[in-house]
Wavefront OBJ file of the C-alpha trace (Angstrom):
o trace
v -48.844 61.750 -70.204
v -50.629 62.747 -67.140
v -49.747 59.459 -65.603
v -46.069 59.959 -66.406
v -46.138 63.368 -64.867
v -47.823 62.172 -61.686
v -45.425 59.236 -61.461
v -42.391 61.461 -61.902
v -43.844 63.894 -59.362
v -44.273 61.064 -56.838
v -40.705 59.876 -57.480
v -39.396 63.406 -57.064
v -41.292 63.813 -53.800
v -40.043 60.483 -52.533
v -36.481 61.450 -53.418
v -36.715 64.769 -51.578
v -38.296 63.034 -48.632
v -35.410 60.538 -48.261
v -32.573 62.993 -48.918
v -32.558 64.463 -45.362
v -31.801 60.988 -44.063
v -28.620 60.891 -46.081
v -27.754 64.474 -45.204
v -27.192 63.713 -41.513
v -23.643 63.792 -40.286
v -22.193 60.331 -39.700
v -19.429 61.500 -37.348
v -19.352 61.765 -33.554
v -21.959 64.326 -32.500
v -22.535 66.181 -29.262
v -25.527 63.940 -28.596
v -23.270 60.902 -28.955
v -20.788 62.441 -26.503
v -23.536 63.115 -23.972
v -24.857 59.599 -24.386
v -21.345 58.251 -23.846
v -20.928 60.361 -20.686
v -24.248 59.051 -19.343
v -23.160 55.507 -20.200
v -19.835 55.997 -18.418
v -21.638 57.340 -15.334
v -24.011 54.376 -15.351
v -21.103 52.001 -15.839
v -19.217 53.619 -12.964
v -22.226 53.224 -10.644
v -22.627 49.616 -11.775
v -18.944 48.883 -11.166
v -19.166 50.423 -7.677
v -22.167 48.228 -6.891
v -20.338 45.162 -8.193
v -17.301 46.048 -6.077
v -19.519 46.406 -2.987
v -21.088 43.044 -3.658
v -17.686 41.427 -4.106
v -16.593 42.968 -0.807
v -19.695 41.500 0.832
v -18.919 38.109 -0.712
v -15.317 38.381 0.508
v -16.581 39.181 4.008
v -18.911 36.195 3.871
v -16.067 33.936 2.786
v -13.883 35.302 5.585
v -16.654 34.663 8.120
v -17.176 31.181 6.704
v -13.431 30.500 6.898
v -13.342 31.686 10.527
v -16.364 29.542 11.368
v -14.771 26.516 9.712
v -11.518 27.126 11.595
v -13.424 27.306 14.882
v -15.204 24.064 14.091
v -11.952 22.361 13.139
v -10.448 23.558 16.426
v -13.432 22.076 18.248
v -12.993 18.827 16.348
v -9.277 18.811 17.209
v -10.114 19.335 20.892
v -12.631 16.519 20.720
v -10.027 14.225 19.139
v -7.597 15.127 21.916
v -10.269 14.258 24.486
v -10.944 10.963 22.727
v -7.191 10.231 22.622
v -6.908 10.936 26.354
v -9.900 8.720 27.066
v -8.438 5.982 24.863
v -5.131 6.230 26.732
v -6.996 5.994 30.041
v -8.856 2.915 28.840
v -5.640 1.295 27.609
v -3.981 1.980 30.980
v -7.019 0.484 32.717
v -6.835 -2.599 30.466
v -3.117 -2.996 31.259
v -3.967 -2.788 34.955
v -6.639 -5.463 34.508
v -4.159 -7.697 32.656
v -1.592 -7.201 35.410
v -4.165 -7.971 38.128
v -5.409 -11.052 36.256
v -1.862 -12.280 35.685
v -1.014 -11.732 39.364
v -4.149 -13.535 40.525
v -3.508 -16.412 38.141
v 0.064 -16.714 39.393
v -1.053 -16.565 43.026
v -3.756 -19.221 42.477
v -1.322 -21.546 40.674
v 1.257 -20.940 43.403
v -1.297 -21.621 46.130
v -2.468 -24.799 44.371
v 1.142 -25.977 44.026
v 1.877 -25.186 47.681
v -1.346 -26.880 48.831
v -0.710 -30.040 46.797
v 2.877 -30.198 47.933
v 1.798 -29.786 51.567
v -0.947 -32.403 51.260
v 1.336 -34.835 49.470
v 4.016 -34.354 52.130
v 1.455 -34.868 54.897
v 0.001 -37.899 53.092
v 3.486 -39.336 52.629
v 4.322 -38.815 56.290
v 1.026 -40.465 57.308
v 1.607 -43.314 54.874
v 5.085 -43.858 56.290
v 3.658 -43.791 59.798
v 0.916 -46.280 58.885
v 3.377 -48.538 57.126
v 5.718 -48.245 60.095
v 2.987 -49.222 62.531
v 1.898 -52.108 60.354
v 5.377 -53.607 60.358
v 6.048 -52.951 64.016
v 2.900 -53.925 65.389
l 1 2 3 4 5 6 7 8 9 10 11 12 13 14 15 16 17 18 19 20 21 22 23 24 25 26 27 28 29 30 31 32 33 34 35 36 37 38 39 40 41 42 43 44 45 46 47 48 49 50 51 52 53 54 55 56 57 58 59 60 61 62 63 64 65 66 67 68 69 70 71 72 73 74 75 76 77 78 79 80 81 82 83 84 85 86 87 88 89 90 91 92 93 94 95 96 97 98 99 100 101 102 103 104 105 106 107 108 109 110 111 112 113 114 115 116 117 118 119 120 121 122 123 124 125 126 127 128 129 130 131 132 133 134 135 136
């Protein structure tokens, strides 16, 4: 019987020991409100920091965009310079073609004139030689 009594006493003690756990209020307490206020303050600080970082990222993107625009402008200027140089080279090539064509025409004309003159002179000399052979 002593064992039953000690066992029931232990169970009774255990029951009284766990009852305060169930006696707590399960609603929204002042401590919960304070914890929520601290959480909101922390969240607000965190959001401000995130906003600052996003502003920094936006500034970096804006700087990067400006830098890219400057580089594209430089590339455009370089292309314009290359186009001008290409136009100059094409004009120079057209001048060379014109000079070569003119020289070729002049040389052919000179050769034609020279052959015609020599043939005329040779014909006149041949006629003179033939004339002296028959007269003489």
